[in-house]
VOKOLDO-156175 format. One record per residue (C-alpha): x, y, z. Coordinates in Angstrom, 3 decimals, decimal comma, m for minus. Example, Ala and Ser with C-alpha at 12.3 -4.5 7.8 and 13.67 -1.06 7.14 Angstrom:
[site [12,300; m4,500; 7,800]];
[site [13,670; m1,060; 7,140]];
END
This chain:
[site [m10,203; m85,164; 11,613]];
[site [m13,554; m83,434; 11,817]];
[site [m14,768; m82,392; 15,208]];
[site [m17,620; m84,556; 16,477]];
[site [m19,766; m81,507; 17,181]];
[site [m19,427; m80,142; 13,646]];
[site [m22,178; m81,214; 11,246]];
[site [m20,810; m81,327; 7,706]];
[site [m23,824; m82,304; 5,618]];
[site [m23,228; m83,250; 1,994]];
[site [m24,141; m85,908; m0,570]];
[site [m21,932; m88,863; m1,415]];
[site [m23,531; m89,355; m4,843]];
[site [m24,932; m85,947; m5,831]];
[site [m25,389; m86,943; m9,490]];
[site [m28,424; m88,949; m8,428]];
[site [m30,227; m85,624; m8,015]];
[site [m30,259; m85,377; m11,805]];
[site [m32,944; m88,077; m11,656]];
[site [m35,255; m85,485; m10,108]];
[site [m35,495; m83,769; m13,512]];
[site [m37,354; m86,615; m15,263]];
[site [m39,365; m87,166; m12,082]];
[site [m40,487; m83,538; m12,162]];
[site [m41,195; m83,755; m15,904]];
[site [m43,337; m86,876; m15,545]];
[site [m45,123; m85,377; m12,547]];
[site [m45,927; m82,206; m14,491]];
[site [m47,150; m84,236; m17,476]];
[site [m49,429; m86,352; m15,319]];
[site [m50,798; m83,283; m13,582]];
[site [m51,553; m81,732; m16,945]];
[site [m53,319; m84,891; m18,089]];
[site [m55,455; m84,851; m14,963]];
[site [m56,453; m81,235; m15,618]];
[site [m59,530; m81,482; m17,844]];
[site [m59,649; m77,739; m18,471]];
[site [m56,082; m77,719; m19,843]];
[site [m56,865; m80,600; m22,206]];
[site [m60,163; m79,291; m23,592]];
[site [m59,630; m75,550; m23,581]];
[site [m58,516; m75,599; m27,214]];
[site [m61,472; m77,705; m28,337]];
[site [m64,481; m76,445; m26,370]];
[site [m65,460; m72,849; m25,933]];
[site [m64,531; m71,507; m22,498]];
[site [m68,092; m70,447; m21,620]];
[site [m69,293; m74,021; m22,237]];
[site [m66,293; m75,806; m20,713]];
[site [m67,166; m74,855; m17,134]];
[site [m70,542; m76,568; m17,458]];
[site [m69,174; m79,725; m19,095]];
[site [m66,352; m80,500; m16,666]];
[site [m67,297; m82,908; m13,889]];
[site [m65,420; m82,084; m10,698]];
[site [m64,211; m84,996; m8,528]];
[site [m65,933; m85,683; m5,248]];
[site [m64,886; m83,678; m2,238]];
[site [m64,418; m86,846; m0,189]];
[site [m61,203; m87,683; m1,990]];
[site [m58,387; m86,711; 0,375]];
[site [m55,009; m87,627; m1,109]];
[site [m54,173; m87,844; m4,776]];
[site [m52,186; m91,001; m5,487]];
[site [m50,062; m89,013; m7,917]];
[site [m48,705; m86,893; m5,089]];
[site [m47,842; m90,013; m3,080]];
[site [m45,887; m91,469; m5,982]];
[site [m44,065; m88,188; m6,569]];
[site [m43,154; m87,828; m2,882]];
[site [m41,903; m91,421; m2,749]];
[site [m39,771; m90,933; m5,867]];
[site [m38,266; m87,712; m4,501]];
[site [m37,414; m89,319; m1,153]];
[site [m35,989; m92,385; m2,882]];
[site [m33,813; m90,243; m5,149]];
[site [m32,470; m88,262; m2,205]];
[site [m31,730; m91,519; m0,368]];
[site [m29,810; m92,824; m3,390]];
[site [m27,768; m89,613; m3,488]];
[site [m26,194; m90,636; m0,169]];
[site [m26,835; m87,906; 2,397]];
[site [m24,216; m87,952; 5,133]];
[site [m23,058; m85,836; 8,035]];
[site [m20,784; m88,097; 10,095]];
[site [m17,824; m90,382; 9,613]];
[site [m17,213; m94,051; 10,345]];
[site [m14,085; m96,140; 10,755]];
[site [m13,065; m98,702; 8,127]];
[site [m13,451; m102,460; 8,769]];
[site [m10,901; m104,407; 10,871]];
[site [m10,458; m101,475; 13,248]];
[site [m11,151; m101,970; 16,935]];
[site [m14,260; m100,108; 18,042]];
[site [m13,403; m100,142; 21,743]];
[site [m10,600; m98,189; 23,365]];
[site [m7,817; m100,096; 25,162]];
[site [m7,830; m99,017; 28,797]];
[site [m5,227; m99,325; 31,531]];
[site [m6,506; m98,674; 35,057]];
[site [m4,042; m97,438; 37,694]];
[site [m5,628; m98,117; 41,080]];
[site [m4,253; m96,485; 44,219]];
[site [m3,855; m99,081; 46,982]];
[site [m2,158; m97,004; 49,669]];
[site [m3,268; m96,593; 53,267]];
[site [m5,243; m93,425; 52,507]];
[site [m7,645; m95,513; 50,425]];
[site [m8,911; m97,212; 53,595]];
[site [m10,672; m94,010; 54,715]];
[site [m14,429; m94,454; 55,075]];
[site [m15,623; m91,004; 54,026]];
[site [m16,886; m92,835; 50,929]];
[site [m18,809; m95,914; 52,059]];
[site [m17,792; m98,639; 52,629]];
[site [m14,259; m97,327; 52,008]];
[site [m12,469; m95,468; 49,271]];
[site [m10,763; m98,617; 48,031]];
[site [m13,908; m100,746; 48,054]];
[site [m15,889; m98,047; 46,273]];
[site [m13,090; m97,777; 43,709]];
[site [m13,271; m101,538; 43,133]];
[site [m17,035; m101,331; 42,675]];
[site [m16,693; m98,536; 40,129]];
[site [m13,990; m100,415; 38,236]];
[site [m16,271; m103,451; 38,136]];
[site [m19,093; m101,305; 36,755]];
[site [m16,775; m99,870; 34,119]];
[site [m15,601; m103,345; 33,090]];
[site [m19,224; m104,457; 32,743]];
[site [m20,068; m101,398; 30,653]];
[site [m17,058; m102,080; 28,400]];
[site [m17,798; m105,776; 27,854]];
[site [m15,484; m107,174; 25,195]];
[site [m13,039; m104,262; 25,369]];
[site [m9,424; m104,829; 26,359]];
[site [m8,566; m103,596; 29,829]];
[site [m5,517; m103,918; 32,066]];
[site [m4,869; m103,150; 35,730]];
[site [m1,971; m101,541; 37,601]];
[site [m1,844; m101,207; 41,396]];
[site [0,343; m98,647; 43,078]];
[site [1,284; m97,183; 46,432]];
[site [4,973; m96,482; 47,085]];
[site [5,737; m98,665; 44,047]];
[site [3,728; m99,532; 40,947]];
[site [3,011; m103,075; 39,777]];
[site [1,255; m104,640; 36,802]];
[site [m1,604; m106,746; 38,137]];
[site [m3,082; m107,764; 34,783]];
[site [m2,002; m106,920; 31,223]];
[site [m4,541; m105,955; 28,589]];
[site [m7,246; m108,587; 28,254]];
[site [m10,793; m108,700; 26,892]];
[site [m11,903; m111,170; 29,579]];
[site [m13,050; m109,176; 32,600]];
[site [m13,565; m112,362; 34,606]];
[site [m9,772; m112,749; 34,712]];
[site [m9,346; m109,311; 36,276]];
[site [m12,128; m109,691; 38,860]];
[site [m10,407; m112,004; 41,426]];
[site [m7,177; m109,997; 41,441]];
[site [m9,070; m106,718; 41,700]];
[site [m11,032; m108,033; 44,677]];
[site [m7,828; m109,220; 46,394]];
[site [m6,052; m105,844; 46,303]];
[site [m5,501; m104,275; 49,733]];
[site [m2,903; m101,855; 51,126]];
[site [m1,324; m104,766; 52,992]];
[site [m0,203; m106,325; 49,706]];
[site [1,855; m103,315; 48,689]];
[site [5,579; m103,412; 49,550]];
[site [5,573; m99,777; 50,680]];
[site [3,029; m97,066; 51,297]];
[site [2,821; m93,892; 49,255]];
[site [1,290; m92,312; 46,158]];
[site [3,738; m92,950; 43,339]];
[site [1,208; m92,154; 40,631]];
[site [3,858; m91,138; 38,087]];
[site [5,401; m94,619; 38,116]];
[site [1,949; m96,176; 37,813]];
[site [1,095; m94,055; 34,782]];
[site [4,472; m94,837; 33,202]];
[site [3,904; m98,571; 33,722]];
[site [0,428; m98,318; 32,212]];
[site [1,868; m96,440; 29,232]];
[site [4,356; m99,283; 28,691]];
[site [1,463; m101,726; 28,405]];
[site [m0,198; m99,478; 25,817]];
[site [2,991; m98,868; 23,844]];
[site [2,337; m101,732; 21,409]];
[site [m1,171; m100,537; 20,561]];
[site [m1,585; m99,163; 17,029]];
[site [m3,347; m96,074; 18,384]];
[site [m3,344; m94,227; 21,680]];
[site [m5,361; m95,683; 24,536]];
[site [m6,567; m94,314; 27,846]];
[site [m4,985; m94,440; 31,294]];
[site [m7,536; m94,130; 34,089]];
[site [m6,139; m93,210; 37,501]];
[site [m8,517; m94,289; 40,273]];
[site [m7,396; m92,626; 43,490]];
[site [m8,410; m90,317; 46,293]];
[site [m5,817; m87,735; 45,262]];
[site [m2,500; m87,511; 43,458]];
[site [m0,457; m86,571; 46,499]];
[site [2,278; m84,049; 45,817]];
[site [2,584; m84,982; 42,139]];
[site [2,277; m82,283; 39,497]];
[site [0,309; m82,627; 36,299]];
[site [3,330; m82,126; 34,019]];
[site [5,319; m85,277; 34,965]];
[site [2,139; m87,358; 35,063]];
[site [1,112; m86,277; 31,571]];
[site [4,661; m86,787; 30,362]];
[site [4,610; m90,337; 31,739]];
[site [1,311; m90,989; 29,932]];
[site [2,912; m90,071; 26,604]];
[site [0,488; m90,160; 23,687]];
[site [m2,280; m91,750; 25,760]];
[site [m5,381; m90,050; 27,089]];
[site [m5,228; m89,472; 30,851]];
[site [m8,351; m89,404; 33,045]];
[site [m8,817; m89,600; 36,807]];
[site [m11,704; m90,959; 38,868]];
[site [m11,489; m89,145; 42,204]];
[site [m12,797; m91,356; 45,033]];
[site [m13,386; m88,802; 47,781]];
[site [m16,438; m87,380; 49,490]];
[site [m15,281; m83,756; 49,323]];
[site [m14,307; m81,874; 46,192]];
[site [m10,601; m81,055; 46,117]];
[site [m8,537; m79,398; 43,441]];
[site [m6,550; m81,876; 41,365]];
[site [m3,588; m81,160; 39,071]];
[site [m5,362; m82,799; 36,118]];
[site [m8,126; m80,180; 36,183]];
[site [m10,961; m80,924; 33,755]];
[site [m9,768; m84,495; 33,215]];
[site [m11,048; m85,459; 36,673]];
[site [m14,393; m87,240; 37,114]];
[site [m15,711; m87,416; 40,659]];
[site [m17,265; m90,575; 42,004]];
[site [m21,060; m90,499; 42,260]];
[site [m23,643; m92,613; 44,040]];
[site [m25,250; m93,516; 40,704]];
[site [m23,774; m94,494; 37,356]];
[site [m23,280; m90,958; 36,063]];
[site [m19,522; m91,113; 36,676]];
[site [m19,215; m94,317; 34,636]];
[site [m21,158; m92,775; 31,746]];
[site [m18,915; m89,708; 31,764]];
[site [m15,799; m91,867; 31,804]];
[site [m17,093; m93,983; 28,925]];
[site [m17,853; m90,920; 26,822]];
[site [m14,403; m89,455; 27,388]];
[site [m12,623; m92,722; 26,705]];
[site [m14,487; m93,550; 23,492]];
[site [m14,597; m90,004; 22,093]];
[site [m10,851; m89,506; 22,332]];
[site [m10,168; m93,035; 21,122]];
[site [m12,288; m92,538; 18,009]];
[site [m10,467; m89,301; 17,293]];
[site [m7,119; m91,107; 17,627]];
[site [m8,323; m93,957; 15,397]];
[site [m9,482; m91,507; 12,773]];
[site [m6,054; m89,887; 12,725]];
[site [m4,277; m93,260; 12,521]];
[site [m6,470; m95,193; 10,089]];
[site [m8,534; m92,528; 8,377]];
[site [m12,308; m92,353; 8,313]];
[site [m14,961; m92,380; 5,651]];
[site [m18,350; m90,754; 5,407]];
[site [m21,222; m92,953; 6,539]];
[site [m24,171; m93,192; 4,155]];
[site [m27,267; m92,077; 6,076]];
[site [m29,761; m92,464; 3,240]];
[site [m31,418; m95,410; 4,951]];
[site [m33,111; m93,005; 7,375]];
[site [m35,394; m91,923; 4,525]];
[site [m36,849; m95,434; 4,424]];
[site [m39,006; m94,500; 7,425]];
[site [m40,988; m91,730; 5,669]];
[site [m41,164; m93,948; 2,584]];
[site [m42,748; m96,678; 4,694]];
[site [m45,216; m94,189; 6,167]];
[site [m46,175; m93,017; 2,686]];
[site [m46,803; m96,602; 1,646]];
[site [m49,414; m96,921; 4,401]];
[site [m51,589; m94,387; 2,571]];
[site [m51,927; m96,845; m0,297]];
[site [m53,989; m99,164; 1,884]];
[site [m57,213; m97,431; 1,017]];
[site [m60,361; m98,527; m0,707]];
[site [m59,636; m99,114; m4,346]];
[site [m55,918; m99,736; m3,900]];
[site [m55,927; m102,808; m1,645]];
[site [m56,404; m105,123; m4,617]];
[site [m53,229; m103,767; m6,189]];
[site [m51,291; m104,500; m3,000]];
[site [m52,652; m108,063; m2,904]];
[site [m51,511; m108,606; m6,483]];
[site [m48,081; m107,178; m5,643]];
[site [m47,814; m109,460; m2,605]];
[site [m48,652; m112,520; m4,709]];
[site [m46,023; m111,545; m7,251]];
[site [m43,417; m111,082; m4,525]];
[site [m44,152; m114,493; m3,038]];
[site [m43,822; m116,079; m6,466]];
[site [m40,395; m114,601; m7,095]];
[site [m39,119; m114,967; m3,517]];
[site [m36,165; m117,295; m2,933]];
[site [m36,977; m120,918; m2,263]];
[site [m33,798; m121,602; m0,329]];
[site [m31,896; m119,631; 2,315]];
[site [m29,133; m117,526; 0,817]];
[site [m30,691; m117,514; m2,674]];
[site [m31,470; m114,041; m3,982]];
[site [m34,870; m113,274; m5,444]];
[site [m35,306; m112,363; m9,070]];
[site [m37,097; m109,197; m8,003]];
[site [m34,089; m108,152; m5,901]];
[site [m31,837; m108,746; m8,890]];
[site [m34,000; m106,381; m10,916]];
[site [m33,633; m103,473; m8,502]];
[site [m30,456; m104,070; m6,484]];
[site [m26,901; m104,718; m7,559]];
[site [m25,054; m107,675; m5,998]];
[site [m23,041; m105,288; m3,837]];
[site [m26,218; m103,592; m2,596]];
[site [m27,759; m106,960; m1,734]];
[site [m24,543; m107,965; m0,015]];
[site [m24,488; m104,760; 2,015]];
[site [m28,039; m105,390; 3,208]];
[site [m27,049; m108,875; 4,376]];
[site [m23,843; m107,508; 5,933]];
[site [m25,682; m104,811; 7,889]];
[site [m28,096; m107,327; 9,382]];
[site [m25,181; m109,541; 10,476]];
[site [m25,628; m112,359; 7,947]];
[site [m21,966; m112,346; 6,937]];
[site [m21,962; m115,759; 5,261]];
[site [m24,790; m114,741; 2,928]];
[site [m23,105; m111,388; 2,326]];
[site [m19,908; m113,136; 1,233]];
[site [m21,905; m114,972; m1,428]];
[site [m23,799; m111,872; m2,569]];
[site [m21,020; m109,290; m2,875]];
[site [m19,303; m108,883; m6,230]];
[site [m16,542; m106,682; m4,809]];
[site [m13,710; m109,017; m3,696]];
[site [m12,773; m106,698; m0,825]];
[site [m16,240; m106,861; 0,674]];
[site [m16,470; m110,584; m0,061]];
[site [m13,286; m111,026; 1,944]];
[site [m14,483; m108,799; 4,783]];
[site [m17,751; m110,731; 5,001]];
[site [m15,967; m114,084; 4,978]];
[site [m13,580; m112,794; 7,656]];
[site [m16,506; m111,741; 9,840]];
[site [m18,027; m115,200; 9,261]];
[site [m14,737; m116,766; 10,508]];
[site [m14,117; m118,333; 7,094]];
[site [m10,522; m117,158; 6,949]];
[site [m9,494; m119,401; 4,043]];
[site [m12,094; m117,860; 1,736]];
[site [m11,252; m114,416; 3,110]];
[site [m7,581; m114,872; 2,206]];
[site [m8,523; m116,011; m1,294]];
[site [m10,670; m112,926; m1,832]];
[site [m8,128; m110,495; m0,382]];
[site [m5,520; m111,886; m2,780]];
[site [m7,577; m110,395; m5,614]];
[site [m7,530; m106,901; m4,068]];
[site [m4,501; m104,961; m5,277]];
[site [m4,667; m102,164; m2,724]];
[site [m2,831; m101,398; 0,498]];
[site [m5,962; m102,088; 2,537]];
[site [m6,442; m105,406; 0,753]];
[site [m2,858; m106,481; 1,416]];
[site [m3,195; m105,606; 5,102]];
[site [m6,454; m107,548; 5,317]];
[site [m4,740; m110,486; 3,586]];
[site [m2,111; m110,491; 6,317]];
[site [m4,823; m110,601; 8,980]];
[site [m6,598; m113,491; 7,266]];
[site [m3,364; m115,461; 6,831]];
[site [m2,534; m114,880; 10,494]];
[site [m5,926; m116,272; 11,495]];
[site [m5,196; m119,293; 9,281]];
[site [m1,888; m119,747; 11,181]];
[site [m0,056; m119,196; 7,892]];
[site [2,373; m116,971; 9,758]];
[site [5,042; m116,701; 7,062]];
[site [2,493; m115,608; 4,463]];
[site [1,043; m113,128; 6,941]];
[site [4,488; m111,634; 7,621]];
[site [5,083; m111,289; 3,877]];
[site [1,783; m109,425; 3,491]];
[site [2,632; m107,068; 6,352]];
[site [6,088; m106,484; 4,841]];
[site [4,454; m105,552; 1,540]];
[site [2,314; m103,004; 3,380]];
[site [5,320; m101,560; 5,201]];
[site [7,266; m101,224; 1,952]];
[site [4,569; m98,924; 0,612]];
[site [3,762; m97,212; 3,916]];
[site [6,590; m97,628; 6,461]];
[site [4,632; m95,805; 9,162]];
[site [1,625; m98,160; 9,092]];
[site [1,259; m98,759; 12,854]];
[site [m1,297; m101,554; 12,611]];
[site [0,885; m103,504; 10,179]];
[site [3,924; m103,056; 12,444]];
[site [2,008; m104,225; 15,496]];
[site [0,406; m107,223; 13,800]];
[site [3,707; m108,239; 12,236]];
[site [5,400; m108,248; 15,636]];
[site [2,613; m110,399; 17,086]];
[site [2,730; m112,866; 14,199]];
[site [6,537; m112,999; 14,311]];
[site [6,393; m113,857; 18,015]];
[site [3,866; m116,610; 17,296]];
[site [6,067; m117,961; 14,509]];
[site [9,139; m117,947; 16,762]];
[site [7,219; m119,786; 19,477]];
[site [5,999; m122,326; 16,941]];
[site [9,527; m122,850; 15,646]];
[site [10,933; m123,224; 19,166]];
[site [8,296; m125,822; 19,973]];
[site [9,144; m127,711; 16,793]];
[site [12,878; m127,738; 17,591]];
[site [12,200; m128,929; 21,125]];
[site [10,013; m131,712; 19,781]];
[site [12,777; m132,769; 17,387]];
[site [15,291; m132,835; 20,238]];
[site [12,956; m134,948; 22,352]];
[site [12,385; m137,342; 19,469]];
[site [16,126; m137,682; 18,841]];
[site [16,892; m138,637; 22,465]];
[site [18,289; m142,129; 23,105]];
[site [15,510; m144,697; 23,568]];
[site [17,266; m146,285; 26,542]];
[site [17,523; m142,999; 28,408]];
[site [16,424; m143,447; 31,999]];
[site [13,956; m141,161; 33,624]];
[site [15,015; m138,981; 36,507]];
[site [14,974; m140,884; 39,764]];
[site [12,276; m139,807; 42,198]];
[site [12,342; m140,530; 45,901]];
[site [9,420; m140,004; 48,201]];
[site [9,725; m139,586; 51,962]];
[site [6,983; m141,808; 53,405]];
[site [6,987; m139,801; 56,643]];
[site [6,181; m136,564; 54,850]];
[site [2,491; m135,913; 54,216]];
[site [1,396; m133,666; 51,387]];
[site [4,925; m132,804; 50,290]];
[site [7,588; m130,712; 51,920]];
[site [6,743; m127,144; 52,894]];
[site [9,330; m124,644; 51,681]];
[site [9,295; m121,030; 52,793]];
[site [10,494; m118,691; 50,081]];
[site [11,269; m115,041; 50,734]];
[site [11,756; m112,359; 48,084]];
[site [15,475; m112,340; 48,811]];
[site [15,691; m116,060; 47,983]];
[site [14,712; m115,396; 44,369]];
[site [17,597; m113,806; 42,531]];
[site [15,956; m113,243; 39,163]];
[site [12,512; m112,169; 38,064]];
[site [12,362; m115,125; 35,671]];
[site [12,954; m117,581; 38,497]];
[site [10,292; m115,883; 40,562]];
[site [7,753; m116,098; 37,771]];
[site [8,605; m119,764; 37,182]];
[site [8,181; m120,510; 40,880]];
[site [4,860; m118,693; 41,126]];
[site [3,459; m120,536; 38,117]];
[site [3,952; m123,807; 39,998]];
[site [2,226; m122,645; 43,168]];
[site [m1,487; m122,912; 43,749]];
[site [m2,356; m120,065; 46,068]];
[site [m4,911; m117,336; 46,568]];
[site [m4,812; m114,194; 44,394]];
[site [m3,891; m112,119; 47,455]];
[site [m0,890; m114,307; 48,342]];
[site [0,144; m114,427; 44,716]];
[site [0,057; m110,648; 44,353]];
[site [1,796; m110,016; 47,664]];
[site [4,729; m112,235; 46,759]];
[site [4,882; m110,913; 43,215]];
[site [4,900; m107,290; 44,363]];
[site [7,553; m108,011; 46,983]];
[site [9,809; m109,741; 44,461]];
[site [9,440; m106,896; 42,000]];
[site [10,089; m104,278; 44,668]];
[site [13,489; m105,751; 45,595]];
[site [14,549; m106,455; 42,016]];
[site [17,190; m103,791; 41,280]];
[site [16,506; m103,741; 37,566]];
[site [12,889; m102,755; 37,986]];
[site [13,471; m99,475; 39,793]];
[site [10,061; m99,387; 41,452]];
[site [7,894; m99,443; 38,326]];
[site [7,549; m103,152; 37,979]];
[site [5,903; m105,558; 35,686]];
END
């Protein structure tokens, strides 16, 4: 993986530079033909030639020949594919998964950071969620014990009410068990194909050392947002970003999260060089402005009329002029880059890019058909994704298995296969349950229900954590209760804290 700060300039298609040879030859020939002295020196005596040659007017500023030559040189260099940075292949997430471990102990109620450390931390987390719109984020709260508040989700509106409800009073015990919180966050990121980031938002790490915290984070990037007014030394050293009154801290966090995530993605999926030749279109456009001079405007009008005559009459139809100068794949790439994926799917000749365009256009049936024609590992993996989107789970699993046969360590294929297998199992379980319900006796009586007319609004039952013997029963009970996020979290944390199997780091 190349370092982001290293500029490795080279050409993707260097053979295009050979086209500069005929360009130079034609340019030299035209220059010679414009030189009257060179043409007539062998015919007219030199002492007479100076008096017979008519020099052009001094008012002429730019020779059109030089404009054409400059445009051809720039166009040739653009076609050679200059590049100096890499890009990720399609179907790879472009946003880092992030687990936030928020300290909710009593020390977070201090008001040295207005309005309080905890409230400022919530505000900063909200700003970070807004800046990472569409990215998957999860939340862990910790004090003496650590608890999963929200698993990874791309909907920040789901996190917001639970984040706002967090207070030290909800936590079963006070403390700063940051190691358990980081370990719990790492568990949530364990199924990700590449390493994510764990952001610890706290005033300090207590007596914890950096070594066990980093060990708990595993392969994931570890960053801390320190919510204190005074600068204190933290075990994480340079991986600490201090809270600021403006958005500078959020920008620094974003840069760290995305930079390390892109490096991890490059190592996991591989990267390719990004063609930067399109930047040369800007000087080409500026050169074209010089043609709008007296004597050349008529030519531009004629060219415009010709373009309008050969332009497409219907949306999605390519022009005959475009077919003369651009290959179908080049036309498809132009449509793809401007976000017109449906048109790109019709323009591309390459089945892989036709499938990618159809996939981006949410036409998964066509995408699967195109990916079937691609006999590469990347094509087979993409076929599995398209079949999964079509809910053809068995076909998707087969495609992922084919990928894993060739490359057993393909993390994305392993992860997607596990997700699709779980969906298939759930679908099969639902089908079996439906068959059992359909096979029940038709004269089966419904369960008898009795209502106490003296009881209004149902019977109130007080449930303590000790009354719930299993975590599954607790979750089932809480799903049936309509309550505030604060009450929900308080009961959930209390149940998890007394569950012996959880050992303090609870889901």
